C-alpha positions as CSV (number, residue, x, y, z in Angstrom):
1,X,-59.4,-28.6,-14.4
2,X,-56.5,-27.8,-12.6
3,X,-54.0,-25.2,-13.2
4,X,-50.5,-26.4,-13.8
5,X,-48.4,-23.9,-11.4
6,X,-45.0,-23.3,-12.1
7,X,-42.1,-24.6,-10.6
8,X,-38.9,-22.1,-10.0
9,X,-35.5,-23.6,-11.4
10,X,-33.2,-24.5,-8.7
11,X,-29.5,-25.6,-9.3
12,X,-30.7,-29.0,-10.4
13,X,-33.4,-27.6,-13.3
14,X,-31.9,-24.2,-14.3
15,X,-30.3,-25.2,-17.8
16,X,-26.3,-24.5,-18.2
17,X,-26.0,-20.8,-20.0
18,X,-24.4,-21.4,-23.5
19,X,-22.9,-18.7,-23.4
20,X,-20.4,-19.2,-20.3
21,X,-18.2,-22.5,-22.5
22,X,-17.9,-20.5,-26.0
23,X,-17.0,-17.0,-23.3
24,X,-14.3,-19.8,-22.2
25,X,-13.6,-20.9,-25.2
26,X,-12.4,-17.1,-26.5
27,X,-10.6,-17.0,-23.2
28,X,-8.5,-20.2,-23.5
29,X,-7.7,-19.0,-27.2
30,X,-6.4,-15.7,-26.1
31,X,-4.6,-16.8,-23.3
32,X,-2.5,-19.3,-25.8
33,X,-2.2,-16.6,-28.1
34,X,-0.4,-14.7,-25.3
35,X,1.5,-17.5,-24.2
36,X,2.8,-18.4,-27.9
37,X,3.5,-14.4,-27.8
38,X,6.0,-14.6,-24.5
39,X,7.0,-17.6,-26.3
40,X,8.9,-16.0,-29.0
41,X,9.2,-13.2,-26.9
42,X,11.5,-15.6,-24.5
43,X,13.3,-17.0,-27.3
44,X,14.2,-13.8,-29.3
45,X,15.6,-12.0,-25.7
46,X,13.3,-10.5,-23.5
47,X,13.5,-11.5,-20.3
48,X,16.8,-11.4,-20.0
49,X,19.2,-9.0,-17.6
50,X,22.6,-8.0,-17.7
51,X,24.7,-6.4,-15.1
52,X,28.0,-5.0,-15.4
53,X,30.5,-3.8,-13.2
54,X,30.4,0.0,-11.6
55,X,32.2,1.4,-9.1
56,X,33.1,-2.0,-7.6
57,X,29.6,-3.2,-7.6
58,X,27.2,-5.3,-10.0
59,X,24.9,-2.5,-11.7
60,X,22.1,-3.4,-13.9
61,X,23.1,-3.4,-18.2
62,X,21.5,-3.2,-21.7
63,X,22.1,-5.1,-24.5
64,X,24.1,-3.3,-25.9
65,X,26.3,-3.4,-23.1
66,X,26.2,-7.2,-23.5
67,X,26.9,-7.4,-27.2
68,X,30.3,-5.5,-26.9
69,X,31.5,-7.5,-23.9
70,X,31.0,-4.4,-21.3
71,X,28.2,-6.2,-19.2
72,X,27.5,-10.1,-18.4
73,X,24.2,-12.4,-18.1
74,X,22.7,-12.2,-15.1
75,X,20.8,-16.2,-14.1
76,X,20.3,-14.7,-11.0
77,X,18.4,-11.3,-11.9
78,X,16.8,-13.2,-15.2
79,X,14.9,-16.0,-12.9
80,X,13.5,-13.2,-9.9
81,X,12.2,-11.3,-13.2
82,X,10.6,-14.2,-15.0
83,X,9.2,-14.9,-11.1
84,X,8.2,-10.8,-10.5
85,X,5.9,-11.2,-14.3
86,X,4.9,-14.4,-13.3
87,X,3.4,-12.9,-10.1
88,X,1.8,-10.0,-11.8
89,X,-0.3,-12.3,-14.3
90,X,-1.3,-14.7,-11.5
91,X,-2.6,-11.5,-9.7
92,X,-4.6,-9.6,-13.2
93,X,-5.8,-13.1,-13.4
94,X,-8.3,-12.1,-10.7
95,X,-9.7,-10.5,-13.1
96,X,-11.2,-13.4,-15.1
97,X,-12.2,-15.8,-11.8
98,X,-10.3,-16.7,-8.7
99,X,-7.7,-19.5,-9.4
100,X,-4.5,-21.4,-8.2
101,X,-2.3,-18.7,-9.9
102,X,-3.6,-16.2,-7.9
103,X,-3.6,-17.6,-4.4
104,X,0.0,-19.0,-5.4
105,X,0.9,-15.8,-5.4
106,X,-1.6,-13.7,-2.8
107,X,0.9,-16.0,-0.7
108,X,3.9,-15.4,-2.0
109,X,3.4,-11.7,-1.3
110,X,1.8,-12.3,1.8
111,X,4.4,-14.6,3.3
112,X,7.7,-12.4,1.6
113,X,6.3,-8.4,2.7
114,X,5.6,-10.3,6.3
115,X,9.2,-11.5,6.6
116,X,10.5,-8.6,4.9
117,X,9.1,-6.4,7.5
118,X,9.9,-9.1,10.6
119,X,13.7,-8.4,8.9
120,X,13.9,-4.8,8.9
121,X,12.4,-4.4,12.2
122,X,14.8,-6.9,13.4
123,X,17.9,-5.1,12.7
124,X,16.4,-1.5,13.1
125,X,14.8,-1.6,15.9
126,X,15.3,-4.9,18.4
127,X,19.0,-5.2,17.4
128,X,20.2,-1.4,17.9
129,X,17.3,0.2,20.7
130,X,17.0,-3.1,22.4
131,X,19.4,-5.1,22.4
132,X,22.2,-2.5,21.6
133,X,21.1,-0.6,24.9
134,X,20.8,-3.8,27.7
135,X,24.3,-5.0,26.0
136,X,26.2,-2.9,23.8
137,X,29.7,-4.7,23.9
138,X,28.0,-8.3,22.6
139,X,25.6,-5.8,19.7
140,X,29.3,-4.5,18.7
141,X,31.2,-7.7,18.6
142,X,28.8,-8.8,15.9
143,X,26.3,-6.7,15.2
144,X,27.5,-3.0,14.8
145,X,31.1,-2.4,15.5
146,X,30.5,1.5,15.9
147,X,28.4,1.0,18.8
148,X,30.0,2.6,21.8
149,X,30.7,-0.5,24.8
150,X,29.7,1.8,27.4
151,X,25.6,0.8,28.9
152,X,23.4,4.1,29.6
153,X,22.7,5.2,33.5
154,X,18.7,4.2,33.1
155,X,20.2,1.0,30.6
156,X,17.9,-1.2,33.0
157,X,14.5,0.9,31.9
158,X,14.8,-1.6,28.2
159,X,14.1,-4.5,30.0
160,X,11.2,-3.8,30.4
161,X,10.2,-4.1,26.4
162,X,12.6,-6.8,26.2
163,X,10.4,-8.9,28.8
164,X,6.9,-7.3,27.2
165,X,8.2,-9.0,24.3
166,X,8.6,-12.1,25.5
167,X,5.2,-12.5,27.2
168,X,3.7,-12.1,23.6
169,X,5.4,-15.1,22.3
170,X,3.1,-17.1,24.7
171,X,0.6,-16.4,22.0
172,X,2.0,-19.0,19.9
173,X,1.2,-21.2,23.5
174,X,-2.1,-22.9,23.5
175,X,-2.5,-22.9,27.8
176,X,-0.6,-19.8,27.8
177,X,-2.2,-17.3,25.4
178,X,-3.7,-15.3,28.3
179,X,0.0,-13.6,28.9
180,X,0.3,-12.4,25.5
181,X,-2.8,-9.9,26.4
182,X,-1.3,-7.7,29.0
183,X,2.0,-6.7,26.9
184,X,-1.1,-6.4,24.2
185,X,-3.2,-4.3,26.0
186,X,0.0,-1.7,26.9
187,X,0.9,-1.4,23.2
188,X,-2.9,-0.8,21.7
189,X,-3.6,1.5,24.7
190,X,0.0,3.5,24.1
191,X,0.2,3.5,20.3
192,X,-3.5,5.0,20.8
193,X,-2.3,7.5,23.4
194,X,1.0,9.0,21.3
195,X,-1.0,8.9,18.2
196,X,-4.0,10.9,19.5
197,X,-1.4,13.3,20.3
198,X,0.4,13.5,17.5
199,X,-3.0,13.8,15.4
200,X,-3.9,16.2,17.5
201,X,-0.7,18.7,17.0
202,X,-0.7,17.5,13.1
203,X,-4.1,17.6,11.8
204,X,-6.0,19.0,14.4
205,X,-5.1,21.6,15.4
206,X,-3.4,22.7,12.6
207,X,-6.4,22.9,10.4
208,X,-8.4,24.8,13.0
209,X,-5.2,27.2,12.4
210,X,-5.2,27.1,8.5
211,X,-9.0,27.8,8.8
212,X,-8.5,31.0,11.0
213,X,-7.9,33.2,7.8
214,X,-8.9,36.9,7.3
215,X,-12.2,36.9,5.2
216,X,-10.6,40.3,3.8
217,X,-7.5,40.7,2.6
218,X,-4.8,43.5,0.8
219,X,-2.5,43.5,-1.3
220,X,1.0,45.1,-0.5
221,X,-0.4,48.4,-2.4
222,X,-3.2,48.6,-0.3
223,X,-5.7,47.8,-2.9
224,X,-8.4,44.9,-2.4
225,X,-6.5,41.7,-3.0
226,X,-10.2,39.8,-4.8
227,X,-8.7,35.9,-5.7
228,X,-7.0,36.0,-1.7
229,X,-10.5,36.8,-0.1
230,X,-12.6,34.5,-2.2
231,X,-10.8,31.5,-1.5
232,X,-10.8,32.5,2.4
233,X,-14.7,33.1,1.6
234,X,-15.3,29.8,0.6
235,X,-12.6,28.1,3.1
236,X,-14.5,29.4,6.0
237,X,-18.1,29.2,4.6
238,X,-17.3,25.3,3.3
239,X,-16.1,25.0,7.1
240,X,-19.3,26.7,9.4
241,X,-21.3,24.6,6.9
242,X,-19.6,21.2,7.4
243,X,-19.7,22.3,11.0
244,X,-23.1,22.7,11.2
245,X,-23.9,19.7,9.3
246,X,-22.9,18.1,12.4
247,X,-24.6,19.9,14.9
248,X,-27.6,18.1,16.0
249,X,-29.1,19.9,19.2
250,X,-30.9,22.1,16.3
251,X,-33.0,20.8,14.0
252,X,-32.0,21.3,10.0
253,X,-34.7,23.2,9.3
254,X,-35.2,26.6,7.7
255,X,-31.6,28.6,7.6
256,X,-30.4,25.9,9.7
257,X,-31.5,22.9,6.9
258,X,-30.3,25.0,4.1
259,X,-26.2,25.3,5.3
260,X,-26.2,21.9,6.6
261,X,-27.0,20.5,2.8
262,X,-24.3,22.9,1.9
263,X,-21.9,21.5,4.1
264,X,-23.6,18.1,3.0
265,X,-22.1,19.2,-0.8
266,X,-18.9,20.1,0.9
267,X,-18.2,16.3,2.3
268,X,-19.2,14.7,-0.4
269,X,-16.4,16.8,-2.5
270,X,-14.0,16.3,0.4
271,X,-14.2,12.7,0.1
272,X,-14.7,12.4,-3.7
273,X,-10.9,14.2,-3.8
274,X,-9.3,12.2,-0.8
275,X,-11.0,9.1,-3.0
276,X,-9.8,10.0,-6.4
277,X,-5.9,11.0,-4.7
278,X,-6.5,7.2,-3.7
279,X,-7.5,5.9,-7.2
280,X,-4.9,8.1,-8.8
281,X,-2.4,6.4,-6.5
282,X,-3.3,2.8,-7.6
283,X,-3.6,4.2,-11.0
284,X,-0.2,4.8,-10.9
285,X,1.2,1.7,-9.4
286,X,-0.7,-0.5,-12.0
287,X,1.2,1.8,-14.7
288,X,4.3,0.5,-12.9
289,X,3.0,-3.1,-13.3
290,X,2.3,-2.3,-16.7
291,X,5.7,-0.6,-17.7
292,X,7.6,-3.7,-16.1
293,X,6.2,-6.1,-18.0
294,X,6.4,-4.2,-21.8
295,X,9.7,-2.9,-20.8
296,X,12.0,-4.6,-18.8
297,X,10.3,-7.7,-19.5
298,X,9.1,-8.3,-23.1
299,X,11.4,-5.3,-24.1
300,X,8.7,-4.1,-26.5
301,X,10.0,-0.9,-26.2
302,X,13.0,-2.5,-28.3
303,X,10.8,-4.2,-31.0
304,X,8.6,-1.3,-31.3
305,X,11.1,2.0,-30.6
């Protein structure tokens, strides 16, 4: 009598989970309810923007200003508000699963961000700092009226970044892509050198300077300043223990091992504080988006206020 060996379930033979269909139905019902609520709020006046004349320019106004006749309905701002709300909800939809709406919003965000920074760099860097130095009269005639028409004595030095920038455009050519490697290498090397000097002066040397503190401090009346002394002792001990952890010439045993373990705790607390600070910033951004959805778009502050 042969013993039957169980066959592992594959993609074809594995049973489909029944809970998935029920979960999709629940989410679909909740989505329809939310869509109905949005439609009700839209018909009730939500998602509407008004503008009013203030000091010769148009500024945001409230519905009360519109009712008393001092503001007018803005089609462009209302359309922009609805597009912003759709993009925000599309990004939030990734919490359920990857979908077409999320991909559209992601592509729009990346494209708009790239175009925005390209325009900002063109008008704040290329026009005044490059073309304005080489051809000041031409730039003064159509872009910057207040620019001096007199060239600098070393204006020809600005031709170097102009040539390097033109060489970068060869990256778009399949056969001339190797030409863009030279200016790219120059940009990476010079940027790394400048940032290294800035990092040494702003971060490394300042941290060393702030660590060199008196362990025992005294108050103005000559007495011992206990809180300041304890703070300085903890600071020096934390820095020394963190450095001992990265000192690998001596085996971490005995006293050195115990100090290095303290250094590990110091590093974990530091990384945790940095991570918590980053999370707090992201939560602040999330709160701003919720405030936009609930107040600016749905006007729930007027509904429940």
